PQR file with spaces between the fields and no chain letter, atoms N, CA, C, O and H, PARSE charges and radii, in Angstrom:
ATOM       1  N    MET     1      75.478  -75.836  -46.387 -0.4000 1.5000
ATOM       2  CA   MET     1      76.016  -77.193  -46.505 -0.0000 2.0000
ATOM       3  C    MET     1      77.525  -77.201  -46.223  0.5500 1.7000
ATOM       4  O    MET     1      78.036  -78.094  -45.546 -0.5500 1.4000
ATOM       5  N    SER     2      78.219  -76.200  -46.749 -0.4000 1.5000
ATOM       6  CA   SER     2      79.659  -76.167  -46.525 -0.0000 2.0000
ATOM       7  C    SER     2      79.982  -75.921  -45.057  0.5500 1.7000
ATOM       8  O    SER     2      80.983  -76.418  -44.541 -0.5500 1.4000
ATOM       9  H    SER     2      77.804  -75.475  -47.298  0.4000 1.0000
ATOM      10  N    GLN     3      79.118  -75.144  -44.381 -0.4000 1.5000
ATOM      11  CA   GLN     3      79.351  -74.911  -42.956 -0.0000 2.0000
ATOM      12  C    GLN     3      79.203  -76.209  -42.173  0.5500 1.7000
ATOM      13  O    GLN     3      79.977  -76.478  -41.254 -0.5500 1.4000
ATOM      14  H    GLN     3      78.305  -74.740  -44.800  0.4000 1.0000
ATOM      15  N    LEU     4      78.215  -77.006  -42.536 -0.4000 1.5000
ATOM      16  CA   LEU     4      78.022  -78.299  -41.877 -0.0000 2.0000
ATOM      17  C    LEU     4      79.225  -79.209  -42.141  0.5500 1.7000
ATOM      18  O    LEU     4      79.704  -79.893  -41.237 -0.5500 1.4000
ATOM      19  H    LEU     4      77.586  -76.787  -43.282  0.4000 1.0000
ATOM      20  N    THR     5      79.701  -79.209  -43.370 -0.4000 1.5000
ATOM      21  CA   THR     5      80.869  -80.021  -43.716 -0.0000 2.0000
ATOM      22  C    THR     5      82.086  -79.562  -42.927  0.5500 1.7000
ATOM      23  O    THR     5      82.851  -80.386  -42.425 -0.5500 1.4000
ATOM      24  H    THR     5      79.312  -78.653  -44.105  0.4000 1.0000
ATOM      25  N    ASN     6      82.267  -78.259  -42.818 -0.4000 1.5000
ATOM      26  CA   ASN     6      83.393  -77.733  -42.053 -0.0000 2.0000
ATOM      27  C    ASN     6      83.281  -78.115  -40.587  0.5500 1.7000
ATOM      28  O    ASN     6      84.279  -78.451  -39.949 -0.5500 1.4000
ATOM      29  H    ASN     6      81.646  -77.590  -43.226  0.4000 1.0000
ATOM      30  N    ALA     7      82.048  -78.063  -40.046 -0.4000 1.5000
ATOM      31  CA   ALA     7      81.848  -78.437  -38.647 -0.0000 2.0000
ATOM      32  C    ALA     7      82.155  -79.917  -38.449  0.5500 1.7000
ATOM      33  O    ALA     7      82.775  -80.300  -37.457 -0.5500 1.4000
ATOM      34  H    ALA     7      81.237  -77.790  -40.564  0.4000 1.0000
ATOM      35  N    ASN     8      81.725  -80.739  -39.389 -0.4000 1.5000
ATOM      36  CA   ASN     8      82.010  -82.174  -39.291 -0.0000 2.0000
ATOM      37  C    ASN     8      83.510  -82.433  -39.380  0.5500 1.7000
ATOM      38  O    ASN     8      84.048  -83.254  -38.638 -0.5500 1.4000
ATOM      39  H    ASN     8      81.221  -80.428  -40.195  0.4000 1.0000
ATOM      40  N    ALA     9      84.176  -81.736  -40.283 -0.4000 1.5000
ATOM      41  CA   ALA     9      85.621  -81.914  -40.423 -0.0000 2.0000
ATOM      42  C    ALA     9      86.329  -81.459  -39.156  0.5500 1.7000
ATOM      43  O    ALA     9      87.285  -82.095  -38.711 -0.5500 1.4000
ATOM      44  H    ALA     9      83.738  -81.068  -40.885  0.4000 1.0000
ATOM      45  N    LEU    10      85.859  -80.354  -38.574 -0.4000 1.5000
ATOM      46  CA   LEU    10      86.472  -79.850  -37.351 -0.0000 2.0000
ATOM      47  C    LEU    10      86.277  -80.844  -36.211  0.5500 1.7000
ATOM      48  O    LEU    10      87.203  -81.101  -35.441 -0.5500 1.4000
ATOM      49  H    LEU    10      85.083  -79.838  -38.936  0.4000 1.0000
ATOM      50  N    ALA    11      85.067  -81.404  -36.103 -0.4000 1.5000
ATOM      51  CA   ALA    11      84.806  -82.387  -35.051 -0.0000 2.0000
ATOM      52  C    ALA    11      85.604  -83.669  -35.310  0.5500 1.7000
ATOM      53  O    ALA    11      86.074  -84.321  -34.378 -0.5500 1.4000
ATOM      54  H    ALA    11      84.315  -81.195  -36.728  0.4000 1.0000
ATOM      55  N    TYR    12      85.747  -84.015  -36.586 -0.4000 1.5000
ATOM      56  CA   TYR    12      86.443  -85.254  -36.937 -0.0000 2.0000
ATOM      57  C    TYR    12      87.931  -85.161  -36.610  0.5500 1.7000
ATOM      58  O    TYR    12      88.535  -86.127  -36.144 -0.5500 1.4000
ATOM      59  H    TYR    12      85.365  -83.486  -37.344  0.4000 1.0000
ATOM      60  N    PHE    13      88.515  -83.986  -36.859 -0.4000 1.5000
ATOM      61  CA   PHE    13      89.949  -83.826  -36.648 -0.0000 2.0000
ATOM      62  C    PHE    13      90.298  -83.177  -35.314  0.5500 1.7000
ATOM      63  O    PHE    13      91.444  -82.791  -35.085 -0.5500 1.4000
ATOM      64  H    PHE    13      88.024  -83.201  -37.238  0.4000 1.0000
ATOM      65  N    SER    14      89.304  -83.058  -34.436 -0.4000 1.5000
ATOM      66  CA   SER    14      89.586  -82.380  -33.170 -0.0000 2.0000
ATOM      67  C    SER    14      90.380  -83.274  -32.217  0.5500 1.7000
ATOM      68  O    SER    14      91.144  -82.763  -31.398 -0.5500 1.4000
ATOM      69  H    SER    14      88.372  -83.371  -34.622  0.4000 1.0000
ATOM      70  N    PHE    15      90.217  -84.590  -32.304 -0.4000 1.5000
ATOM      71  CA   PHE    15      91.007  -85.517  -31.496 -0.0000 2.0000
ATOM      72  C    PHE    15      92.468  -85.389  -31.931  0.5500 1.7000
ATOM      73  O    PHE    15      92.758  -85.296  -33.124 -0.5500 1.4000
ATOM      74  H    PHE    15      89.596  -85.005  -32.969  0.4000 1.0000
ATOM      75  N    PRO    16      93.412  -85.383  -30.931 -0.5600 1.5000
ATOM      76  CA   PRO    16      94.779  -84.882  -31.156  0.2800 2.0000
ATOM      77  C    PRO    16      95.233  -84.733  -32.599  0.5500 1.7000
ATOM      78  O    PRO    16      95.548  -83.624  -33.031 -0.5500 1.4000
ATOM      79  N    PHE    17      95.272  -85.815  -33.346 -0.4000 1.5000
ATOM      80  CA   PHE    17      95.693  -85.661  -34.739 -0.0000 2.0000
ATOM      81  C    PHE    17      94.680  -86.261  -35.700  0.5500 1.7000
ATOM      82  O    PHE    17      94.976  -86.439  -36.882 -0.5500 1.4000
ATOM      83  H    PHE    17      95.016  -86.715  -32.995  0.4000 1.0000
ATOM      84  N    GLY    18      93.507  -86.570  -35.213 -0.4000 1.5000
ATOM      85  CA   GLY    18      92.478  -87.141  -36.071 -0.0000 2.0000
ATOM      86  C    GLY    18      91.723  -88.225  -35.327  0.5500 1.7000
ATOM      87  O    GLY    18      91.923  -88.429  -34.130 -0.5500 1.4000
ATOM      88  H    GLY    18      93.266  -86.426  -34.254  0.4000 1.0000
ATOM      89  N    ASN    19      90.871  -88.904  -36.034 -0.4000 1.5000
ATOM      90  CA   ASN    19      90.078  -89.987  -35.459 -0.0000 2.0000
ATOM      91  C    ASN    19      91.012  -91.133  -35.054  0.5500 1.7000
ATOM      92  O    ASN    19      91.868  -91.550  -35.835 -0.5500 1.4000
ATOM      93  H    ASN    19      90.708  -88.738  -37.006  0.4000 1.0000
ATOM      94  N    PHE    20      90.842  -91.631  -33.840 -0.4000 1.5000
ATOM      95  CA   PHE    20      91.761  -92.662  -33.331 -0.0000 2.0000
ATOM      96  C    PHE    20      91.687  -93.939  -34.164  0.5500 1.7000
ATOM      97  O    PHE    20      92.713  -94.558  -34.447 -0.5500 1.4000
ATOM      98  H    PHE    20      90.147  -91.292  -33.206  0.4000 1.0000
ATOM      99  N    PHE    21      90.473  -94.333  -34.559 -0.4000 1.5000
ATOM     100  CA   PHE    21      90.316  -95.536  -35.377 -0.0000 2.0000
ATOM     101  C    PHE    21      91.024  -95.377  -36.720  0.5500 1.7000
ATOM     102  O    PHE    21      91.715  -96.282  -37.187 -0.5500 1.4000
ATOM     103  H    PHE    21      89.639  -93.830  -34.330  0.4000 1.0000
ATOM     104  N    GLU    22      90.837  -94.201  -37.334 -0.4000 1.5000
ATOM     105  CA   GLU    22      91.505  -93.947  -38.610 -0.0000 2.0000
ATOM     106  C    GLU    22      93.018  -93.969  -38.452  0.5500 1.7000
ATOM     107  O    GLU    22      93.733  -94.529  -39.283 -0.5500 1.4000
ATOM     108  H    GLU    22      90.276  -93.466  -36.955  0.4000 1.0000
ATOM     109  N    LEU    23      93.495  -93.357  -37.380 -0.4000 1.5000
ATOM     110  CA   LEU    23      94.939  -93.356  -37.133 -0.0000 2.0000
ATOM     111  C    LEU    23      95.457  -94.777  -36.964  0.5500 1.7000
ATOM     112  O    LEU    23      96.515  -95.130  -37.484 -0.5500 1.4000
ATOM     113  H    LEU    23      92.914  -92.902  -36.705  0.4000 1.0000
ATOM     114  N    THR    24      94.698  -95.593  -36.227 -0.4000 1.5000
ATOM     115  CA   THR    24      95.128  -96.973  -35.996 -0.0000 2.0000
ATOM     116  C    THR    24      95.169  -97.759  -37.303  0.5500 1.7000
ATOM     117  O    THR    24      96.138  -98.465  -37.582 -0.5500 1.4000
ATOM     118  H    THR    24      93.838  -95.307  -35.804  0.4000 1.0000
ATOM     119  N    VAL    25      94.111  -97.630  -38.099 -0.4000 1.5000
ATOM     120  CA   VAL    25      94.058  -98.361  -39.366 -0.0000 2.0000
ATOM     121  C    VAL    25      95.175  -97.900  -40.295  0.5500 1.7000
ATOM     122  O    VAL    25      95.862  -98.718  -40.905 -0.5500 1.4000
ATOM     123  H    VAL    25      93.324  -97.056  -37.872  0.4000 1.0000
ATOM     124  N    HIS    26      95.352  -96.582  -40.398 -0.4000 1.5000
ATOM     125  CA   HIS    26      96.405  -96.079  -41.279 -0.0000 2.0000
ATOM     126  C    HIS    26      97.786  -96.455  -40.756  0.5500 1.7000
ATOM     127  O    HIS    26      98.693  -96.742  -41.537 -0.5500 1.4000
ATOM     128  H    HIS    26      94.793  -95.917  -39.902  0.4000 1.0000
ATOM     129  N    GLY    27      97.944  -96.453  -39.433 -0.4000 1.5000
ATOM     130  CA   GLY    27      99.215  -96.869  -38.853 -0.0000 2.0000
ATOM     131  C    GLY    27      99.517  -98.328  -39.156  0.5500 1.7000
ATOM     132  O    GLY    27     100.645  -98.678  -39.504 -0.5500 1.4000
ATOM     133  H    GLY    27      97.207  -96.220  -38.799  0.4000 1.0000
ATOM     134  N    LEU    28      98.500  -99.177  -39.023 -0.4000 1.5000
ATOM     135  CA   LEU    28      98.691 -100.600  -39.325 -0.0000 2.0000
ATOM     136  C    LEU    28      99.011 -100.806  -40.799  0.5500 1.7000
ATOM     137  O    LEU    28      99.896 -101.588  -41.147 -0.5500 1.4000
ATOM     138  H    LEU    28      97.583  -98.892  -38.741  0.4000 1.0000
ATOM     139  N    LEU    29      98.284 -100.099  -41.665 -0.4000 1.5000
ATOM     140  CA   LEU    29      98.558 -100.219  -43.093 -0.0000 2.0000
ATOM     141  C    LEU    29      99.970  -99.753  -43.418  0.5500 1.7000
ATOM     142  O    LEU    29     100.660 -100.361  -44.236 -0.5500 1.4000
ATOM     143  H    LEU    29      97.565  -99.463  -41.383  0.4000 1.0000
ATOM     144  N    CYS    30     100.393  -98.676  -42.775 -0.4000 1.5000
ATOM     145  CA   CYS    30     101.746  -98.160  -43.003 -0.0000 2.0000
ATOM     146  C    CYS    30     102.787  -99.179  -42.554  0.5500 1.7000
ATOM     147  O    CYS    30     103.747  -99.452  -43.275 -0.5500 1.4000
ATOM     148  H    CYS    30      99.832  -98.183  -42.110  0.4000 1.0000
ATOM     149  N    VAL    31     102.595  -99.741  -41.361 -0.4000 1.5000
ATOM     150  CA   VAL    31     103.547 -100.726  -40.842 -0.0000 2.0000
ATOM     151  C    VAL    31     103.566 -101.966  -41.726  0.5500 1.7000
ATOM     152  O    VAL    31     104.631 -102.503  -42.028 -0.5500 1.4000
ATOM     153  H    VAL    31     101.816  -99.519  -40.775  0.4000 1.0000
ATOM     154  N    LEU    32     102.377 -102.421  -42.142 -0.4000 1.5000
ATOM     155  CA   LEU    32     102.315 -103.607  -42.993 -0.0000 2.0000
ATOM     156  C    LEU    32     102.977 -103.358  -44.341  0.5500 1.7000
ATOM     157  O    LEU    32     103.702 -104.215  -44.845 -0.5500 1.4000
ATOM     158  H    LEU    32     101.511 -101.985  -41.896  0.4000 1.0000
ATOM     159  N    SER    33     102.732 -102.188  -44.927 -0.4000 1.5000
ATOM     160  CA   SER    33     103.341 -101.907  -46.227 -0.0000 2.0000
ATOM     161  C    SER    33     104.852 -101.760  -46.101  0.5500 1.7000
ATOM     162  O    SER    33     105.594 -102.184  -46.987 -0.5500 1.4000
ATOM     163  H    SER    33     102.142 -101.492  -44.517  0.4000 1.0000
ATOM     164  N    LEU    34     105.314 -101.156  -44.998 -0.4000 1.5000
ATOM     165  CA   LEU    34     106.759 -101.056  -44.781 -0.0000 2.0000
ATOM     166  C    LEU    34     107.375 -102.435  -44.587  0.5500 1.7000
ATOM     167  O    LEU    34     108.456 -102.716  -45.104 -0.5500 1.4000
ATOM     168  H    LEU    34     104.711 -100.812  -44.278  0.4000 1.0000
ATOM     169  N    ALA    35     106.681 -103.299  -43.836 -0.4000 1.5000
ATOM     170  CA   ALA    35     107.187 -104.655  -43.624 -0.0000 2.0000
ATOM     171  C    ALA    35     107.223 -105.418  -44.947  0.5500 1.7000
ATOM     172  O    ALA    35     108.172 -106.152  -45.223 -0.5500 1.4000
ATOM     173  H    ALA    35     105.802 -103.071  -43.415  0.4000 1.0000
ATOM     174  N    TYR    36     106.180 -105.240  -45.763 -0.4000 1.5000
ATOM     175  CA   TYR    36     106.137 -105.915  -47.055 -0.0000 2.0000
ATOM     176  C    TYR    36     107.267 -105.426  -47.959  0.5500 1.7000
ATOM     177  O    TYR    36     107.932 -106.221  -48.624 -0.5500 1.4000
ATOM     178  H    TYR    36     105.409 -104.644  -45.539  0.4000 1.0000
ATOM     179  N    ALA    37     107.478 -104.096  -47.976 -0.4000 1.5000
ATOM     180  CA   ALA    37     108.548 -103.536  -48.808 -0.0000 2.0000
ATOM     181  C    ALA    37     109.916 -104.020  -48.333  0.5500 1.7000
ATOM     182  O    ALA    37     110.780 -104.352  -49.144 -0.5500 1.4000
ATOM     183  H    ALA    37     106.938 -103.450  -47.436  0.4000 1.0000
ATOM     184  N    THR    38     110.106 -104.058  -47.013 -0.4000 1.5000
ATOM     185  CA   THR    38     111.379 -104.527  -46.463 -0.0000 2.0000
ATOM     186  C    THR    38     111.608 -105.991  -46.822  0.5500 1.7000
ATOM     187  O    THR    38     112.701 -106.370  -47.243 -0.5500 1.4000
ATOM     188  H    THR    38     109.404 -103.788  -46.354  0.4000 1.0000
ATOM     189  N    PHE    39     110.568 -106.815  -46.652 -0.4000 1.5000
ATOM     190  CA   PHE    39     110.684 -108.231  -46.983 -0.0000 2.0000
ATOM     191  C    PHE    39     110.980 -108.419  -48.466  0.5500 1.7000
ATOM     192  O    PHE    39     111.808 -109.248  -48.846 -0.5500 1.4000
ATOM     193  H    PHE    39     109.680 -106.508  -46.310  0.4000 1.0000
ATOM     194  N    PHE    40     110.288 -107.635  -49.304 -0.4000 1.5000
ATOM     195  CA   PHE    40     110.493 -107.750  -50.746 -0.0000 2.0000
ATOM     196  C    PHE    40     111.922 -107.382  -51.120  0.5500 1.7000
ATOM     197  O    PHE    40     112.558 -108.069  -51.918 -0.5500 1.4000
ATOM     198  H    PHE    40     109.615 -106.962  -48.996  0.4000 1.0000
ATOM     199  N    CYS    41     112.433 -106.280  -50.532 -0.4000 1.5000
ATOM     200  CA   CYS    41     113.810 -105.858  -50.825 -0.0000 2.0000
ATOM     201  C    CYS    41     114.816 -106.900  -50.343  0.5500 1.7000
ATOM     202  O    CYS    41     115.760 -107.234  -51.058 -0.5500 1.4000
ATOM     203  H    CYS    41     111.917 -105.721  -49.883  0.4000 1.0000
ATOM     204  N    LEU    42     114.614 -107.412  -49.128 -0.4000 1.5000
ATOM     205  CA   LEU    42     115.529 -108.431  -48.608 -0.0000 2.0000
ATOM     206  C    LEU    42     115.483 -109.688  -49.465  0.5500 1.7000
ATOM     207  O    LEU    42     116.516 -110.300  -49.735 -0.5500 1.4000
ATOM     208  H    LEU    42     113.847 -107.140  -48.546  0.4000 1.0000
ATOM     209  N    PHE    43     114.281 -110.073  -49.894 -0.4000 1.5000
ATOM     210  CA   PHE    43     114.136 -111.254  -50.735 -0.0000 2.0000
ATOM     211  C    PHE    43     114.832 -111.053  -52.073  0.5500 1.7000
ATOM     212  O    PHE    43     115.489 -111.963  -52.580 -0.5500 1.4000
ATOM     213  H    PHE    43     113.442 -109.576  -49.675  0.4000 1.0000
ATOM     214  N    ALA    44     114.688 -109.853  -52.647 -0.4000 1.5000
ATOM     215  CA   ALA    44     115.342 -109.563  -53.928 -0.0000 2.0000
ATOM     216  C    ALA    44     116.859 -109.588  -53.779  0.5500 1.7000
ATOM     217  O    ALA    44     117.561 -110.128  -54.634 -0.5500 1.4000
ATOM     218  H    ALA    44     114.154 -109.114  -52.235  0.4000 1.0000
ATOM     219  N    ILE    45     117.362 -109.005  -52.696 -0.4000 1.5000
ATOM     220  CA   ILE    45     118.811 -109.008  -52.454 -0.0000 2.0000
ATOM     221  C    ILE    45     119.311 -110.437  -52.249  0.5500 1.7000
ATOM     222  O    ILE    45     120.357 -110.817  -52.776 -0.5500 1.4000
ATOM     223  H    ILE    45     116.792 -108.567  -52.002  0.4000 1.0000
ATOM     224  N    LEU    46     118.560 -111.223  -51.484 -0.4000 1.5000
ATOM     225  CA   LEU    46     118.933 -112.616  -51.249 -0.0000 2.0000
ATOM     226  C    LEU    46     118.937 -113.405  -52.551  0.5500 1.7000
ATOM     227  O    LEU    46     119.845 -114.198  -52.800 -0.5500 1.4000
ATOM     228  H    LEU    46     117.710 -110.915  -51.056  0.4000 1.0000
ATOM     229  N    LEU    47     117.925 -113.187  -53.375 -0.4000 1.5000
ATOM     230  CA   LEU    47     117.831 -113.897  -54.646 -0.0000 2.0000
ATOM     231  C    LEU    47     118.991 -113.520  -55.569  0.5500 1.7000
ATOM     232  O    LEU    47     119.597 -114.384  -56.204 -0.5500 1.4000
ATOM     233  H    LEU    47     117.188 -112.543  -53.172  0.4000 1.0000
ATOM     234  N    LEU    48     119.289 -112.229  -55.634 -0.4000 1.5000
ATOM     235  CA   LEU    48     120.422 -111.789  -56.458 -0.0000 2.0000
ATOM     236  C    LEU    48     121.735 -112.363  -55.936  0.5500 1.7000
ATOM     237  O    LEU    48     122.585 -112.793  -56.716 -0.5500 1.4000
ATOM     238  H    LEU    48     118.797 -111.527  -55.118  0.4000 1.0000
ATOM     239  N    GLY    49     121.897 -112.367  -54.618 -0.4000 1.5000
ATOM     240  CA   GLY    49     123.097 -112.939  -54.027 -0.0000 2.0000
ATOM     241  C    GLY    49     123.213 -114.423  -54.314  0.5500 1.7000
ATOM     242  O    GLY    49     124.299 -114.934  -54.587 -0.5500 1.4000
ATOM     243  H    GLY    49     121.206 -112.018  -53.984  0.4000 1.0000
ATOM     244  N    LEU    50     122.079 -115.110  -54.249 -0.4000 1.5000
ATOM     245  CA   LEU    50     122.075 -116.545  -54.522 -0.0000 2.0000
ATOM     246  C    LEU    50     122.448 -116.819  -55.979  0.5500 1.7000
ATOM     247  O    LEU    50     123.245 -117.713  -56.263 -0.5500 1.4000
ATOM     248  H    LEU    50     121.197 -114.695  -54.028  0.4000 1.0000
ATOM     249  N    VAL    51     121.873 -116.050  -56.894 -0.4000 1.5000
ATOM     250  CA   VAL    51     122.191 -116.216  -58.313 -0.0000 2.0000
ATOM     251  C    VAL    51     123.667 -115.930  -58.563  0.5500 1.7000
ATOM     252  O    VAL    51     124.335 -116.671  -59.284 -0.5500 1.4000
ATOM     253  H    VAL    51     121.226 -115.323  -56.663  0.4000 1.0000
ATOM     254  N    PHE    52     124.174 -114.854  -57.964 -0.4000 1.5000
ATOM     255  CA   PHE    52     125.589 -114.497  -58.141 -0.0000 2.0000
ATOM     256  C    PHE    52     126.492 -115.585  -57.568  0.5500 1.7000
ATOM     257  O    PHE    52     127.483 -115.972  -58.188 -0.5500 1.4000
ATOM     258  H    PHE    52     123.631 -114.252  -57.379  0.4000 1.0000
ATOM     259  N    PHE    53     126.137 -116.080  -56.368 -0.4000 1.5000
ATOM     260  CA   PHE    53     126.939 -117.126  -55.734 -0.0000 2.0000
ATOM     261  C    PHE    53     126.906 -118.405  -56.565  0.5500 1.7000
ATOM     262  O    PHE    53     127.937 -119.048  -56.762 -0.5500 1.4000
ATOM     263  H    PHE    53     125.332 -115.766  -55.864  0.4000 1.0000
ATOM     264  N    TRP    54     125.719 -118.774  -57.052 -0.4000 1.5000
ATOM     265  CA   TRP    54     125.592 -119.990  -57.850 -0.0000 2.0000
ATOM     266  C    TRP    54     126.400 -119.874  -59.139  0.5500 1.7000
ATOM     267  O    TRP    54     127.039 -120.834  -59.570 -0.5500 1.4000
ATOM     268  H    TRP    54     124.881 -118.252  -56.892  0.4000 1.0000
ATOM     269  N    ASN    55     126.366 -118.690  -59.749 -0.4000 1.5000
ATOM     270  CA   ASN    55     127.132 -118.454  -60.968 -0.0000 2.0000
ATOM     271  C    ASN    55     128.629 -118.555  -60.689  0.5500 1.7000
ATOM     272  O    ASN    55     129.368 -119.162  -61.465 -0.5500 1.4000
ATOM     273  H    ASN    55     125.847 -117.910  -59.399  0.4000 1.0000
ATOM     274  N    SER    56     129.076 -117.965  -59.587 -0.4000 1.5000
ATOM     275  CA   SER    56     130.495 -118.016  -59.226 -0.0000 2.0000
ATOM     276  C    SER    56     130.918 -119.444  -58.915  0.5500 1.7000
ATOM     277  O    SER    56     131.970 -119.897  -59.367 -0.5500 1.4000
ATOM     278  H    SER    56     128.476 -117.473  -58.957  0.4000 1.0000
ATOM     279  N    ALA    57     130.094 -120.156  -58.140 -0.4000 1.5000
ATOM     280  CA   ALA    57     130.427 -121.535  -57.782 -0.0000 2.0000
ATOM     281  C    ALA    57     130.463 -122.413  -59.034  0.5500 1.7000
ATOM     282  O    ALA    57     131.335 -123.271  -59.171 -0.5500 1.4000
ATOM     283  H    ALA    57     129.240 -119.788  -57.774  0.4000 1.0000
ATOM     284  N    TYR    58     129.521 -122.195  -59.935 -0.4000 1.5000
ATOM     285  CA   TYR    58     129.487 -122.984  -61.166 -0.0000 2.0000
ATOM     286  C    TYR    58     130.742 -122.735  -62.001  0.5500 1.7000
ATOM     287  O    TYR    58     131.324 -123.673  -62.546 -0.5500 1.4000
ATOM     288  H    TYR    58     128.812 -121.498  -59.824  0.4000 1.0000
ATOM     289  N    ARG    59     131.155 -121.479  -62.100 -0.4000 1.5000
ATOM     290  CA   ARG    59     132.370 -121.163  -62.856 -0.0000 2.0000
ATOM     291  C    ARG    59     133.604 -121.745  -62.175  0.5500 1.7000
ATOM     292  O    ARG    59     134.521 -122.227  -62.840 -0.5500 1.4000
ATOM     293  H    ARG    59     130.682 -120.718  -61.657  0.4000 1.0000
ATOM     294  N    LEU    60     133.622 -121.697  -60.841 -0.4000 1.5000
ATOM     295  CA   LEU    60     134.760 -122.242  -60.101 -0.0000 2.0000
ATOM     296  C    LEU    60     134.855 -123.749  -60.314  0.5500 1.7000
ATOM     297  O    LEU    60     135.938 -124.278  -60.560 -0.5500 1.4000
ATOM     298  H    LEU    60     132.878 -121.305  -60.301  0.4000 1.0000
ATOM     299  N    ILE    61     133.726 -124.434  -60.220 -0.4000 1.5000
ATOM     300  CA   ILE    61     133.713 -125.889  -60.424 -0.0000 2.0000
ATOM     301  C    ILE    61     134.110 -126.213  -61.862  0.5500 1.7000
ATOM     302  O    ILE    61     134.852 -127.163  -62.110 -0.5500 1.4000
ATOM     303  H    ILE    61     132.845 -124.005  -60.021  0.4000 1.0000
ATOM     304  N    ALA    62     133.608 -125.414  -62.808 -0.4000 1.5000
ATOM     305  CA   ALA    62     133.959 -125.645  -64.215 -0.0000 2.0000
ATOM     306  C    ALA    62     135.450 -125.401  -64.449  0.5500 1.7000
ATOM     307  O    ALA    62     136.072 -126.079  -65.267 -0.5500 1.4000
ATOM     308  H    ALA    62     133.005 -124.642  -62.606  0.4000 1.0000
ATOM     309  N    THR    63     136.014 -124.443  -63.738 -0.4000 1.5000
ATOM     310  CA   THR    63     137.449 -124.161  -63.885 -0.0000 2.0000
ATOM     311  C    THR    63     138.283 -125.285  -63.289  0.5500 1.7000
ATOM     312  O    THR    63     139.290 -125.694  -63.866 -0.5500 1.4000
ATOM     313  H    THR    63     135.509 -123.893  -63.073  0.4000 1.0000
ATOM     314  N    ILE    64     137.858 -125.783  -62.125 -0.4000 1.5000
ATOM     315  CA   ILE    64     138.617 -126.839  -61.448 -0.0000 2.0000
ATOM     316  C    ILE    64     138.571 -128.135  -62.248  0.5500 1.7000
ATOM     317  O    ILE    64     139.593 -128.797  -62.423 -0.5500 1.4000
ATOM     318  H    ILE    64     137.040 -125.450  -61.656  0.4000 1.0000
ATOM     319  N    THR    65     137.400 -128.491  -62.726 -0.4000 1.5000
ATOM     320  CA   THR    65     137.264 -129.770  -63.435 -0.0000 2.0000
ATOM     321  C    THR    65     137.637 -129.600  -64.849  0.5500 1.7000
ATOM     322  O    THR    65     137.591 -130.559  -65.619 -0.5500 1.4000
ATOM     323  H    THR    65     136.569 -127.953  -62.583  0.4000 1.0000
């Protein structure tokens, strides 16, 4: 049984770096997760910047008036 499993694994990974479909799916998942992480980080930075700016503007307006 282990010999059959080894043969299947060898046939499965014989294509340059693995099964093309698997590579494509994993590549897409990787790109999507990286895009999601990048968007999340940018959104968090934007939100923090907005809060900081709003706080500064509010203090400035309160100081002026």
